[in-house]
All heavy atoms as an XYZ file, in Angstrom:
1038
protein
N     102.706    107.016     90.138
C     101.200    107.005     90.307
C     100.760    108.199     90.984
O      99.540    108.560     90.688
C     100.816    105.698     91.127
C     101.145    104.448     90.546
C     100.694    103.283     91.483
C     100.501    104.104     89.143
N     101.565    108.873     91.784
C     101.193    110.159     92.481
C     101.306    111.299     91.746
O     100.655    112.390     92.084
C     101.984    110.166     93.807
N     101.977    111.296     90.547
C     102.308    112.472     89.692
C     100.928    113.219     89.386
O     100.112    112.682     88.712
C     103.057    112.097     88.487
C     103.360    113.156     87.676
C     104.268    114.207     87.975
C     102.752    113.308     86.449
C     104.651    115.287     87.191
C     103.060    114.406     85.468
C     103.944    115.423     85.881
N     100.946    114.544     89.846
C      99.908    115.479     89.484
C      98.314    114.877     90.053
O      97.405    115.296     89.491
C      99.858    115.809     87.939
C     101.089    116.575     87.753
C     101.024    117.266     86.366
O     100.109    116.848     85.449
O     101.772    118.169     86.175
N      98.485    114.027     90.967
C      97.270    113.578     91.507
C      96.771    114.526     92.727
O      97.720    115.217     93.087
C      97.354    112.076     92.129
C      97.634    111.047     91.014
C      96.453    110.672     90.176
C      96.670    109.720     88.993
N      97.076    108.446     89.461
N      95.490    114.431     93.080
C      95.090    115.348     94.104
C      95.813    115.070     95.438
O      95.909    113.906     95.771
C      93.564    115.065     94.240
C      93.179    114.404     92.981
C      94.415    113.724     92.480
N      96.237    116.122     96.050
C      96.863    115.998     97.321
C      96.387    117.033     98.319
O      95.966    118.166     97.897
C      98.446    116.131     97.246
N      96.270    116.595     99.599
C      95.885    117.466    100.606
C      96.675    117.310    101.889
O      97.430    116.280    102.040
C      94.399    117.317    100.898
C      94.049    116.011    101.562
C      92.575    115.850    101.684
N      92.184    114.641    102.548
C      91.809    114.739    103.797
N      91.681    115.917    104.385
N      91.541    113.568    104.551
N      96.745    118.183    102.765
C      97.701    118.162    103.867
C      97.091    118.701    105.178
O      96.053    119.471    105.095
C      98.851    118.922    103.544
N      97.616    118.399    106.242
C      97.097    118.910    107.524
C      97.240    120.393    107.602
O      96.398    121.063    108.340
C      97.873    118.230    108.659
O      99.235    118.273    108.509
N      98.261    120.966    106.985
C      98.477    122.374    106.963
C      99.429    122.701    105.813
O     100.207    121.796    105.282
C      99.172    122.865    108.190
N      99.381    123.900    105.225
C     100.155    124.292    104.143
C     100.488    125.750    104.189
O      99.687    126.607    104.574
C      99.633    124.067    102.762
O      99.363    122.665    102.589
N     101.773    126.232    103.868
C     102.073    127.522    103.689
C     101.351    128.012    102.404
O     101.107    127.221    101.443
C     103.573    127.745    103.525
C     104.329    127.588    104.884
C     105.872    127.661    104.522
C     104.056    128.718    105.842
N     100.924    129.310    102.261
C     100.164    129.792    101.184
C     100.723    129.444     99.841
O     100.182    129.145     98.765
C      99.929    131.316    101.457
C     100.161    131.379    102.868
C     101.099    130.295    103.297
N     102.060    129.639     99.714
C     102.788    129.533     98.414
C     103.460    128.074     98.307
O     104.209    127.873     97.365
C     103.727    130.572     98.257
C     104.701    130.618     99.307
O     104.570    129.973    100.396
O     105.805    131.426     99.113
N     103.118    127.141     99.198
C     103.826    125.840     99.128
C     102.726    124.782     99.430
O     102.904    123.923    100.364
C     104.983    125.698    100.120
C     106.079    126.750     99.790
C     107.164    126.749    100.710
O     107.766    125.632    100.959
N     107.633    127.952    101.201
N     101.694    124.676     98.514
C     100.657    123.700     98.775
C     101.069    122.255     98.565
O     102.150    121.887     97.984
C      99.523    124.086     97.791
O      99.859    123.749     96.430
N     100.159    121.299     99.004
C     100.443    119.873     98.830
C     100.687    119.570     97.421
O     101.476    118.547     97.231
C      99.274    119.145     99.478
N     100.061    120.154     96.444
C     100.265    119.858     94.952
C     101.765    119.850     94.657
O     102.183    119.104     93.697
C      99.384    120.750     94.144
N     102.596    120.649     95.390
C     103.961    120.730     94.970
C     104.780    119.430     95.275
O     105.900    119.334     94.658
C     104.640    121.948     95.535
C     104.230    123.231     94.956
C     103.634    124.205     95.676
C     104.689    123.560     93.658
C     103.244    125.375     95.166
C     104.146    124.728     93.116
C     103.495    125.687     93.752
N     104.295    118.636     96.131
C     104.989    117.366     96.445
C     104.753    116.269     95.423
O     105.353    115.357     95.475
C     104.494    116.841     97.812
N     103.821    116.551     94.466
C     103.484    115.564     93.456
C     103.531    116.116     92.041
O     102.970    115.708     91.162
C     102.088    114.888     93.696
C     102.224    114.013     94.935
C     101.036    115.838     93.711
N     104.355    117.261     91.913
C     104.506    117.881     90.642
C     105.683    117.511     89.699
O     105.819    117.845     88.602
C     104.518    119.453     90.808
C     105.730    119.908     91.509
O     106.602    119.117     91.940
O     105.900    121.169     91.518
N     106.438    116.435     90.322
C     107.529    116.051     89.544
C     108.898    117.013     89.497
O     109.768    116.777     88.783
N     108.749    118.194     90.191
C     109.822    119.068     90.197
C     110.521    119.205     91.545
O     109.882    119.745     92.509
C     109.155    120.427     89.809
C     110.185    121.558     89.733
O     111.417    121.300     90.098
O     109.954    122.666     89.390
N     111.630    118.700     91.746
C     112.368    118.732     93.090
C     112.641    120.154     93.498
O     113.158    120.375     94.715
C     113.615    117.819     92.919
C     113.787    117.782     91.495
C     112.457    117.957     90.736
N     112.486    121.121     92.700
C     112.816    122.505     93.134
C     111.729    123.077     93.790
O     111.776    124.218     94.321
C     113.210    123.369     91.893
N     110.500    122.473     93.874
C     109.365    122.974     94.567
C     109.126    122.020     95.747
O     109.599    120.906     95.781
C     108.149    122.990     93.567
O     107.764    121.673     93.353
C     108.293    123.885     92.513
N     108.323    122.410     96.691
C     107.957    121.606     97.880
C     106.616    121.909     98.463
O     106.098    123.048     98.280
C     109.041    121.723     98.905
C     109.111    123.044     99.558
C     110.177    123.160    100.649
O     111.149    122.400    100.676
N     110.130    124.114    101.528
N     106.098    120.993     99.040
C     104.904    121.168    100.044
C     105.633    121.498    101.365
O     106.529    120.800    101.842
C     104.034    119.991    100.247
C     103.195    120.061    101.498
C     102.198    120.971    101.747
C     103.374    119.237    102.660
N     101.767    120.790    103.045
C     102.414    119.712    103.580
C     104.144    118.165    102.986
C     102.272    119.175    104.901
C     104.054    117.717    104.319
C     103.126    118.135    105.162
N     105.151    122.473    102.034
C     105.692    122.852    103.451
C     104.495    123.204    104.276
O     103.624    124.028    103.871
C     106.567    124.093    103.377
N     104.387    122.462    105.374
C     103.271    122.645    106.240
C     103.255    124.043    107.015
O     102.321    124.539    107.387
C     103.291    121.518    107.359
O     104.446    121.651    108.216
N     104.585    124.524    107.291
C     104.692    125.787    108.090
C     104.405    125.441    109.512
O     104.222    126.333    110.310
N     104.385    124.179    109.998
C     104.031    123.718    111.267
C     105.069    122.716    111.748
O     105.608    121.994    110.910
C     102.697    123.255    111.294
C     101.585    124.088    110.807
C     101.283    125.290    111.851
O     101.626    125.083    113.069
O     100.683    126.281    111.503
N     105.092    122.553    113.043
C     105.952    121.484    113.639
C     105.152    120.159    113.617
O     103.968    120.289    113.239
C     106.270    121.803    115.049
C     107.205    122.978    115.294
O     108.128    123.090    114.420
O     107.079    123.829    116.230
N     105.714    118.985    113.909
C     105.078    117.758    113.895
C     103.960    117.825    114.997
O     104.032    118.554    115.903
C     106.114    116.781    114.372
C     107.379    117.388    114.117
C     107.168    118.826    114.223
N     102.929    117.079    114.765
C     102.582    116.083    113.870
C     101.910    116.675    112.645
O     100.965    117.456    112.920
C     101.725    115.043    114.584
C     101.270    113.839    114.037
C     100.350    113.047    114.859
C     100.929    112.161    115.838
N     100.022    111.193    116.398
N     102.373    116.240    111.495
C     101.715    116.869    110.159
C     101.675    115.644    109.305
O     102.421    114.700    109.209
C     102.516    117.994    109.577
C     102.621    119.211    110.484
C     101.320    119.889    110.810
O     100.452    119.913    110.054
N     101.225    120.383    112.127
N     100.717    115.871    108.252
C     100.636    114.784    107.224
C     100.311    115.380    105.862
O      99.710    116.427    105.791
C      99.568    113.608    107.553
C      98.153    114.328    107.991
C      97.670    114.628    109.181
C      97.133    114.647    107.044
N      96.363    115.148    109.025
C      96.136    115.073    107.755
C      97.011    114.625    105.564
C      94.934    115.644    107.164
C      95.844    115.086    104.976
C      94.755    115.602    105.778
N     100.626    114.589    104.908
C     100.208    114.924    103.475
C      99.661    113.638    102.857
O     100.128    112.463    103.286
C     101.350    115.428    102.617
C     100.932    115.797    101.194
C     102.498    114.438    102.545
C     101.885    116.553    100.403
N      98.579    113.735    102.090
C      97.788    112.543    101.572
C      97.598    112.627    100.022
O      97.258    113.788     99.581
C      96.490    112.524    102.260
C      95.590    111.363    101.912
C      94.293    111.313    102.680
O      94.294    111.422    104.007
O      93.293    111.555    102.086
N      97.865    111.600     99.316
C      97.557    111.700     97.910
C      96.495    110.674     97.621
O      96.467    109.553     98.016
C      98.938    111.242     97.228
C     100.070    112.227     97.419
C      98.779    111.105     95.635
C     101.063    111.733     98.248
N      95.583    111.130     96.748
C      94.481    110.344     96.240
C      94.886    109.879     94.889
O      95.039    110.637     93.922
C      93.197    111.347     96.036
C      92.087    110.639     95.417
O      92.150    109.365     95.022
O      90.979    111.135     95.425
N      95.090    108.499     94.869
C      95.642    107.915     93.552
C      94.652    107.737     92.547
O      94.975    107.518     91.371
C      96.281    106.468     93.891
C      97.469    106.635     94.847
C      98.017    105.219     95.169
C      98.680    107.541     94.360
N      93.380    108.102     92.882
C      92.269    108.030     91.847
C      92.092    106.636     91.267
O      91.891    106.537     90.091
C      92.355    109.146     90.801
C      92.287    110.514     91.544
C      92.336    111.569     90.492
O      93.156    111.686     89.684
N      91.362    112.577     90.668
N      92.178    105.670     92.048
C      92.068    104.226     91.553
C      92.722    103.345     92.605
O      93.190    103.710     93.538
N      92.429    102.064     92.307
C      92.997    101.016     93.216
C      94.292    100.453     92.597
O      94.265    100.103     91.492
C      91.906     99.904     93.374
C      90.818    100.236     94.104
C      90.878    100.250     95.690
O      91.093    101.227     96.233
N      90.751     99.178     96.186
N      95.420    100.510     93.313
C      96.724    100.008     92.858
C      97.419     99.037     93.677
O      97.070     98.980     94.880
C      97.582    101.390     92.744
C      97.140    102.220     91.641
C      96.267    103.260     91.971
C      97.522    102.118     90.468
C      95.858    104.225     91.043
C      97.064    102.947     89.327
C      96.240    104.024     89.723
O      95.903    104.991     88.710
N      98.320     98.405     93.092
C      99.205     97.402     93.839
C     100.429     98.211     93.948
O     101.044     98.539     92.789
C      99.409     96.144     93.054
O     100.313     95.260     93.613
N     100.961     98.555     95.127
C     102.115     99.426     95.325
C     103.373     98.612     95.483
O     103.449     97.743     96.331
C     101.805    100.457     96.386
C     100.617    101.288     96.302
C     103.025    101.286     96.621
C     100.527    102.123     95.027
N     104.366     98.978     94.627
C     105.655     98.300     94.726
C     106.837     99.184     95.412
O     107.824     98.543     95.866
C     106.185     97.807     93.447
O     106.248     98.946     92.539
C     105.229     96.771     92.813
N     106.690    100.465     95.373
C     107.648    101.456     96.076
C     107.033    102.677     96.320
O     106.249    103.235     95.482
C     108.876    101.429     95.118
C     110.050    102.195     95.787
C     111.240    101.890     94.883
O     111.560    102.826     94.003
O     112.063    100.922     95.147
N     107.585    103.280     97.338
C     107.186    104.712     97.702
C     108.494    105.409     98.030
O     109.329    104.968     98.742
C     106.200    104.752     98.895
C     104.923    104.146     98.592
C     105.982    106.199     99.332
C     103.875    103.981     99.701
N     108.764    106.556     97.272
C     109.942    107.375     97.503
C     109.633    108.664     97.957
O     108.781    109.360     97.383
C     110.725    107.425     96.080
C     111.014    106.020     95.519
C     111.400    106.075     94.053
N     112.430    107.027     93.777
C     113.802    106.910     93.894
N     114.333    105.807     94.059
N     114.541    107.960     93.481
N     110.352    109.175     98.846
C     110.161    110.380     99.533
C     111.349    111.286     99.495
O     112.522    110.836     99.948
C     109.721    110.407    101.071
C     108.625    109.357    101.326
C     108.552    109.163    102.757
C     107.380    109.802    100.669
N     111.455    112.530     98.797
C     112.502    113.414     98.826
C     112.416    114.441     99.940
O     111.470    115.163     99.936
C     112.597    114.143     97.495
C     113.824    115.033     97.264
C     115.143    114.418     97.538
C     113.743    115.662     95.865
N     113.307    114.320    100.864
C     113.250    115.196    102.026
C     113.406    116.630    101.822
O     114.428    117.069    101.194
C     114.378    114.652    103.197
C     114.361    115.588    104.382
C     114.042    113.195    103.499
N     112.692    117.459    102.468
C     112.899    118.993    102.479
C     112.987    119.242    104.069
O     111.964    119.123    104.772
C     111.798    119.717    102.008
N     114.164    119.544    104.528
C     114.313    119.612    105.945
C     115.581    120.594    106.314
O     116.688    120.370    105.718
C     114.597    118.225    106.535
C     114.824    118.238    107.981
C     115.038    116.879    108.556
O     114.533    115.937    108.051
N     115.891    116.750    109.543
N     115.331    121.538    107.168
C     116.415    122.312    107.809
C     115.926    122.777    109.259
O     114.896    123.371    109.283
C     116.730    123.524    106.958
C     117.840    124.292    107.497
C     117.702    125.462    108.254
C     119.237    123.916    107.615
N     118.915    125.867    108.852
C     119.764    124.890    108.378
C     119.847    122.939    107.009
C     121.208    124.928    108.569
C     121.303    122.867    107.322
C     121.844    123.874    108.098
N     116.649    122.439    110.255
C     117.967    121.812    110.207
C     117.716    120.240    110.171
O     116.749    119.697    110.245
C     118.480    122.123    111.603
C     117.272    122.280    112.467
C     116.239    122.909    111.548
N     118.871    119.676    109.787
C     118.846    118.175    109.822
C     118.766    117.593    111.195
O     118.906    118.360    112.216
C     120.273    117.628    109.169
C     121.524    117.991    109.819
C     122.654    117.593    108.989
O     122.928    118.014    107.904
O     123.432    116.666    109.577
N     118.459    116.311    111.319
C     118.313    115.746    112.647
C     117.340    114.388    112.604
O     117.053    113.960    111.515
N     117.105    114.049    113.890
C     116.320    112.801    114.013
C     114.857    113.031    113.615
O     114.272    114.021    114.051
C     116.302    112.359    115.465
C     117.799    111.881    115.821
C     118.219    110.557    115.177
O     117.407    109.666    115.071
O     119.376    110.480    114.715
N     114.295    112.157    112.778
C     112.774    112.252    112.351
C     112.127    110.933    112.436
O     112.795    109.904    112.422
C     112.840    112.749    110.902
O     113.439    111.864    110.017
C     113.376    114.145    110.756
N     110.850    110.938    112.566
C     110.035    109.769    112.498
C     108.847    109.993    111.409
O     108.141    110.985    111.631
C     109.477    109.388    113.843
O     110.551    109.154    114.665
C     108.578    107.986    113.686
N     108.792    109.300    110.378
C     107.832    109.397    109.346
C     107.162    108.089    109.072
O     107.742    107.044    109.021
C     108.404    109.753    108.019
C     109.350    110.866    108.049
N     108.850    112.198    108.215
C     110.622    111.014    108.060
C     109.976    113.030    108.217
N     111.027    112.298    108.112
N     105.789    108.123    109.125
C     104.940    106.873    108.804
C     104.439    106.859    107.423
O     104.050    107.921    106.941
C     103.826    106.828    109.833
C     104.069    106.359    111.239
C     105.100    107.183    111.983
C     102.854    106.182    111.984
N     104.409    105.829    106.838
C     103.751    105.652    105.586
C     102.427    104.870    105.937
O     102.402    103.724    106.438
C     104.552    104.859    104.494
C     105.823    105.687    104.106
C     103.666    104.661    103.297
C     106.705    105.027    103.209
N     101.346    105.456    105.564
C     100.036    104.868    105.720
C      99.229    104.722    104.416
O      99.398    105.567    103.600
C      99.128    105.722    106.788
C      99.880    105.894    108.066
C     100.324    107.368    108.059
C      98.731    105.743    109.185
N      98.408    103.705    104.215
C      97.672    103.458    103.074
C      96.239    103.092    103.437
O      96.028    102.639    104.478
C      98.274    102.365    102.221
C      99.746    102.756    101.728
C      98.350    101.055    102.854
N      95.262    103.318    102.552
C      93.918    102.783    102.637
C      93.375    102.590    101.361
O      93.835    103.121    100.333
C      93.152    103.731    103.574
C      92.589    104.999    102.878
C      91.666    105.805    103.813
N      91.264    107.039    103.315
C      90.227    107.253    102.576
N      89.419    106.287    102.193
N      89.937    108.491    102.163
N      92.387    101.708    101.190
C      91.593    101.480    100.046
C      90.481    102.484     99.891
O      90.308    103.379    100.807
C      90.953    100.106    100.125
O      89.965    100.010    101.130
N      89.876    102.471     98.642
C      88.874    103.447     98.394
C      87.613    103.245     99.373
O      86.770    104.234     99.550
C      88.428    103.395     96.964
N      87.376    102.013     99.808
C      86.045    101.638    100.488
C      86.318    101.721    102.034
O      85.522    101.102    102.743
C      85.446    100.455     99.981
C      86.395     99.253    100.024
O      87.564     99.376    100.454
O      86.015     98.083     99.698
N      87.485    102.162    102.489
C      87.754    102.234    103.828
C      88.110    103.685    104.310
O      88.686    104.372    103.610
C      88.902    101.412    104.153
O      89.414    101.407    105.418
N      87.833    103.907    105.500
C      88.148    105.116    106.110
C      89.372    105.115    107.127
O      89.872    106.083    107.413
C      86.969    105.781    106.898
C      85.723    106.057    106.235
C      85.930    107.273    105.204
O      86.465    108.211    105.532
O      85.511    107.069    104.109
N      89.767    103.754    107.263
C      90.828    103.644    108.165
C      92.203    103.427    107.427
O      92.252    102.744    106.537
C      90.573    102.325    109.023
C      89.483    102.493    109.921
C      89.784    103.306    111.153
O      89.949    104.534    111.079
N      89.709    102.794    112.330
N      93.237    104.221    107.846
C      94.576    104.029    107.311
C      95.194    102.887    108.049
O      95.074    102.721    109.281
C      95.344    105.316    107.414
C      95.085    106.299    106.369
C      94.063    107.187    106.488
C      95.735    106.314    105.183
C      93.733    108.222    105.442
C      95.485    107.256    104.181
C      94.468    108.171    104.319
N      96.124    102.296    107.456
C      97.107    101.157    107.906
C      98.515    101.638    107.800
O      98.858    102.002    106.643
C      96.835     99.886    107.356
O      95.456     99.469    107.435
C      97.637     98.736    107.842
N      99.255    101.640    108.862
C     100.628    101.989    108.857
C     101.453    100.780    108.228
O     101.295     99.572    108.646
C     101.250    102.239    110.137
O     100.551    103.330    110.736
C     102.646    102.608    110.106
N     102.130    101.073    107.075
C     102.897    100.007    106.425
C     104.357    100.066    106.546
O     105.022     99.103    106.266
C     102.443     99.852    104.900
C     100.942     99.460    104.791
C     102.690    101.181    104.174
N     104.750    101.248    107.108
C     106.347    101.374    107.283
C     106.540    102.594    108.124
O     105.727    103.589    108.057
C     107.048    101.571    105.905
C     108.474    101.461    106.090
N     109.204    100.430    106.282
C     109.309    102.557    105.926
C     110.453    100.716    106.314
N     110.620    102.084    106.195
N     107.538    102.610    108.892
C     108.016    103.688    109.632
C     109.542    103.892    109.335
O     110.378    103.054    109.438
C     107.869    103.353    111.106
O     106.564    103.196    111.430
C     108.398    104.638    111.990
N     109.872    105.175    109.021
C     111.256    105.657    108.793
C     111.577    106.367    110.133
O     110.910    107.212    110.536
C     111.443    106.643    107.701
C     111.311    106.031    106.299
C     110.143    106.283    105.662
C     112.262    105.275    105.777
C     109.898    105.858    104.260
C     112.162    104.802    104.385
C     110.930    105.084    103.656
N     112.682    105.989    110.755
C     113.072    106.581    111.987
C     114.577    106.680    111.955
O     115.389    105.606    111.817
C     112.632    105.675    113.172
O     112.985    106.327    114.466
N     115.141    107.906    112.153
C     116.581    108.086    112.078
C     116.951    109.450    111.708
O     116.040    110.460    111.422
N     118.217    109.685    111.549
C     118.773    111.053    111.029
C     118.421    111.298    109.627
O     118.744    110.416    108.851
C     120.278    111.234    111.328
N     117.830    112.405    109.220
C     117.553    112.832    107.906
C     118.096    114.279    107.711
O     118.180    115.003    108.705
C     116.196    112.738    107.538
O     115.278    113.501    108.391
C     115.672    111.296    107.475
N     118.285    114.615    106.466
C     118.712    115.853    106.119
C     118.131    116.356    104.639
O     117.710    115.393    104.059
C     120.254    116.036    106.012
C     120.979    115.272    105.076
C     122.487    115.374    105.123
C     123.172    114.658    104.183
N     122.878    113.143    104.021
N     118.154    117.651    104.310
C     117.687    118.044    103.147
C     118.151    117.231    101.895
O     119.432    116.898    101.955
C     117.994    119.589    103.058
C     117.052    120.231    101.987
O     115.858    120.051    102.037
O     117.647    121.017    101.125
N     117.293    116.964    100.952
C     117.618    116.157     99.790
C     117.918    114.693     99.915
O     118.331    113.999     99.059
C     118.761    116.981     98.928
C     118.351    118.127     98.309
O     117.157    118.277     97.767
N     119.126    119.150     98.542
N     117.793    114.138    101.122
C     117.772    112.651    101.286
C     116.560    111.998    100.531
O     115.465    112.624    100.583
C     117.671    112.295    102.777
C     118.989    112.386    103.579
O     120.027    112.549    102.889
O     118.947    112.180    104.729
N     116.782    110.874    100.091
C     115.670    110.068     99.516
C     115.438    108.882    100.611
O     116.247    108.262    101.027
C     116.108    109.329     98.249
C     115.875    110.210     97.006
C     116.834    110.930     96.346
C     114.576    110.568     96.441
N     116.346    111.616     95.282
C     114.974    111.410     95.247
C     113.262    110.233     96.518
C     113.941    111.841     94.448
C     112.275    110.595     95.725
C     112.649    111.526     94.671
N     114.227    108.842    100.992
C     113.602    107.756    101.814
C     112.935    106.830    100.903
O     111.842    107.180    100.268
C     112.789    108.268    102.943
C     113.475    109.235    103.944
C     112.518    109.730    104.985
C     114.792    108.808    104.621
N     113.258    105.580    100.883
C     112.591    104.567     99.904
C     112.072    103.480    100.648
O     112.806    102.788    101.401
C     113.580    104.156     98.823
C     114.084    105.482     98.051
C     113.057    103.234     97.857
C     115.223    105.188     97.135
N     110.859    103.176    100.473
C     110.230    101.912    101.112
C     109.776    101.059     99.885
O     109.078    101.421     99.039
C     108.951    102.388    101.871
C     108.062    101.183    102.223
C     108.603    100.142    102.978
C     106.751    101.206    101.856
C     107.802     99.057    103.343
C     105.863    100.167    102.223
C     106.370     99.035    103.069
N     110.375     99.865     99.975
C     109.999     98.834     99.039
C     109.425     97.586     99.815
O     110.169     96.859    100.416
C     111.228     98.298     98.167
O     111.800     99.481     97.537
C     110.907     97.322     97.156
N     108.000     97.434     99.815
C     107.513     96.239    100.688
C     107.953     94.905    100.130
O     108.253     94.860     98.867
C     105.973     96.440    100.431
C     105.760     97.318     99.164
C     107.052     98.202     99.010
N     108.056     93.888    101.007
C     108.471     92.604    100.530
C     107.545     92.103     99.523
O     107.926     91.311     98.563
C     108.506     91.689    101.811
C     109.663     91.891    102.710
C     109.680     90.987    103.851
O     109.249     89.829    103.688
O     110.249     91.349    104.994
N     106.154     92.230     99.726
C     105.208     91.919     98.728
C     104.500     93.258     98.346
O     104.254     94.009     99.194
C     104.320     90.790     99.168
O     103.587     91.270    100.255
C     105.024     89.534     99.345
N     103.979     93.360     97.055
C     103.191     94.536     96.703
C     102.008     94.843     97.721
O     101.394     93.808     98.095
C     102.809     94.377     95.287
C     103.843     93.388     94.806
C     104.176     92.512     95.975
N     101.787     96.140     98.036
C     100.638     96.458     98.772
C      99.435     96.486     97.954
O      99.440     97.200     96.898
C     100.810     97.872     99.373
C     102.225     98.009    100.323
C     102.281     99.460    100.707
C     102.105     97.042    101.460
N      98.340     95.791     98.137
C      97.257     95.727     97.297
C      96.102     96.629     97.726
O      95.999     97.007     98.869
C      96.672     94.288     97.130
O      96.335     93.714     98.433
N      95.205     96.876     96.751
C      94.027     97.633     96.973
C      94.336     99.047     97.655
O      93.577     99.531     98.445
C      93.018     96.883     97.873
C      92.468     95.737     97.136
O      92.358     95.757     95.978
N      92.216     94.716     97.985
N      95.335     99.781     97.239
C      95.702    101.091     97.656
C      95.105    102.214     96.810
O      95.456    102.175     95.663
C      97.237    101.317     97.793
C      97.718    102.641     98.259
C      97.779    100.132     98.773
N      94.360    103.067     97.450
C      93.766    104.147     96.712
C      94.250    105.525     97.392
O      94.245    106.569     96.587
C      92.224    104.137     96.842
N      94.745    105.511     98.609
C      95.240    106.750     99.149
C      96.611    106.383     99.948
O      96.532    105.382    100.541
C      94.256    107.233    100.300
C      92.979    107.813     99.604
C      91.895    106.850     99.475
C      92.882    109.105     99.343
C      90.622    107.294     98.898
C      91.587    109.486     98.785
C      90.598    108.676     98.511
N      97.487    107.239     99.803
C      98.798    107.203    100.528
C      98.948    108.476    101.284
O      98.828    109.543    100.810
C     100.012    107.043     99.521
C     101.394    107.075    100.222
C      99.885    105.771     98.685
N      99.264    108.221    102.697
C      99.393    109.400    103.519
C     100.905    109.206    104.126
O     101.226    108.157    104.632
C      98.374    109.246    104.652
C      98.589    110.559    105.793
C      97.563    110.471    106.872
N      96.259    111.050    106.255
C      95.270    111.500    107.006
N      95.401    111.318    108.426
N      94.194    111.920    106.446
N     101.634    110.307    104.180
C     102.900    110.360    104.853
C     102.613    111.251    106.104
O     102.254    112.429    106.003
C     103.918    110.995    103.980
C     103.992    110.295    102.566
C     105.297    110.895    104.808
C     104.116    108.864    102.666
N     102.931    110.694    107.273
C     102.657    111.372    108.580
C     104.051    111.506    109.281
O     104.683    110.551    109.467
C     101.732    110.674    109.407
C     101.334    111.322    110.804
C     100.322    110.553    111.553
O      99.125    110.439    111.119
N     100.724    110.126    112.673
N     104.338    112.740    109.672
C     105.608    112.918    110.363
C     105.295    113.146    111.804
O     104.399    114.185    112.127
C     106.459    114.187    109.742
O     106.696    113.901    108.442
C     107.669    114.405    110.504
N     105.808    112.335    112.660
C     105.511    112.415    113.995
C     106.635    113.192    114.802
O     106.337    113.721    115.931
C     105.324    111.049    114.682
C     104.106    110.422    114.316
O     103.184    111.084    113.722
N     104.035    109.113    114.586
N     107.882    113.240    114.386
C     108.912    113.885    115.019
C     109.963    114.557    114.042
O     110.197    113.835    112.986
C     109.587    113.120    116.093
O     110.198    111.992    115.493
N     110.411    115.684    114.217
C     111.430    116.357    113.334
C     111.877    117.585    114.006
O     111.096    118.303    114.619
C     110.731    116.603    112.073
O     111.648    117.425    111.126
N     113.068    118.042    113.833
C     113.593    119.283    114.385
C     113.104    120.500    113.533
O     113.383    121.651    113.962
C     115.166    119.155    114.212
C     115.344    118.277    113.171
C     114.167    117.299    113.077
N     112.395    120.235    112.376
C     112.075    121.404    111.550
C     110.533    121.320    111.153
O     109.866    120.350    111.619
C     112.819    121.227    110.149
O     112.418    120.204    109.519
N     110.089    122.355    110.578
C     108.746    122.370    110.052
C     108.712    121.156    109.161
O     109.679    120.837    108.445
C     108.444    123.610    109.237
C     108.094    124.757    110.194
C     107.935    124.789    111.433
C     107.915    126.152    109.780
N     107.621    126.018    111.920
C     107.524    126.832    110.831
C     107.816    126.713    108.494
C     107.248    128.231    110.824
C     107.584    128.063    108.423
C     107.268    128.705    109.556
N     107.512    120.603    108.869
C     107.387    119.389    108.039
C     107.213    119.897    106.514
O     106.305    120.697    106.217
C     106.189    118.487    108.416
C     106.281    118.324    109.916
C     106.168    117.301    107.681
C     107.606    117.860    110.389
N     107.948    119.301    105.633
C     107.966    119.580    104.204
C     108.414    118.374    103.321
O     109.254    117.583    103.945
C     108.694    120.784    103.952
N     107.996    118.166    102.212
C     108.497    117.159    101.241
C     108.736    117.803     99.886
O     107.827    118.628     99.413
C     107.441    115.961    101.157
C     107.389    115.214    102.412
C     106.313    115.318    103.221
C     108.365    114.336    102.899
N     106.593    114.460    104.298
C     107.804    113.832    104.114
C     109.587    113.817    102.498
C     108.438    112.886    104.968
C     110.169    112.868    103.333
C     109.653    112.453    104.509
N     109.819    117.495     99.229
C     110.046    118.083     97.827
C     109.296    117.264     96.914
O     108.706    117.787     95.971
C     111.502    118.063     97.584
C     112.271    119.035     98.373
C     113.660    119.119     98.103
C     114.420    120.347     98.968
N     115.842    120.390     98.681
N     109.394    115.869     97.021
C     108.531    114.990     96.106
C     108.202    113.729     96.808
O     108.869    113.221     97.697
C     109.574    114.587     94.939
C     109.607    115.674     93.827
C     108.370    116.113     93.179
O     107.535    115.292     92.868
O     108.153    117.340     93.089
N     107.014    113.266     96.383
C     106.496    111.897     96.873
C     106.166    111.231     95.623
O     105.409    111.587     94.740
C     105.220    112.156     97.669
C     105.551    112.865     98.994
C     104.726    110.723     98.008
C     104.301    113.321     99.794
N     106.783    110.060     95.439
C     106.650    109.222     94.220
C     106.103    107.816     94.759
O     106.576    107.312     95.782
C     108.011    108.936     93.542
C     108.640    110.228     93.071
C     109.925    110.079     92.430
O     110.528    108.886     92.392
O     110.569    111.015     91.819
N     105.085    107.306     93.902
C     104.465    106.077     94.248
C     104.483    105.200     92.980
O     104.104    105.621     91.977
C     102.982    106.233     94.750
C     102.318    104.905     94.969
C     102.955    107.148     95.898
N     105.121    104.082     93.234
C     105.310    103.216     92.005
C     104.454    101.836     92.178
O     104.200    101.428     93.285
C     106.802    102.658     91.832
C     107.687    103.885     91.650
C     109.115    103.677     92.233
C     107.861    104.329     90.247
N     103.835    101.397     91.043
C     103.114    100.164     91.066
C     102.164    100.048     89.917
O     102.483    100.753     88.929
N     101.100     99.277     90.013
C     100.240     98.916     88.847
C      98.854     99.086     89.241
O      98.528     98.758     90.362
C     100.429     97.503     88.368
C     101.941     97.284     87.887
C     102.053     95.771     87.434
O     101.110     94.959     87.761
O     103.101     95.432     86.787
N      97.969     99.436     88.312
C      96.483     99.364     88.574
C      96.065     97.997     88.739
O      96.544     97.025     88.057
C      95.749    100.026     87.375
C      94.364    100.176     87.531
S      93.507    101.331     86.403
C      93.324    102.718     87.474
N      95.084     97.884     89.639
C      94.618     96.479     89.940
C      93.352     96.302     89.090
O      92.669     97.171     88.617
C      94.235     96.319     91.349
C      95.443     96.357     92.115
C      95.217     95.908     93.642
O      94.166     96.010     94.092
O      96.196     95.466     94.197
């Protein structure tokens, strides 16, 4: 659902924009060029029921990280945290969140990194689900 959808971020290197995190190519990446706290947000351009969110890590050096997955509906300005990844990560790890029940009325997905030993970057962000 995130593939080639509009993406924006708290910061981006000039040649590594947020669009690279949703281009379907793991050889490209969004890179903030900044330390935490940083975020990237995808506009799904519709209301969806989300069954899985997959994140392909871009990170050097490896180490302890904390990433939040937040969602909101089209008619809300407030994001809700639905999952936190916390632990050791390294380049090319997949972080996968599968909610117990699908997340309903999701129009925007934001990944926020609160701690990391490296600048914040993602190779790919994939969102699976169905239109409501």
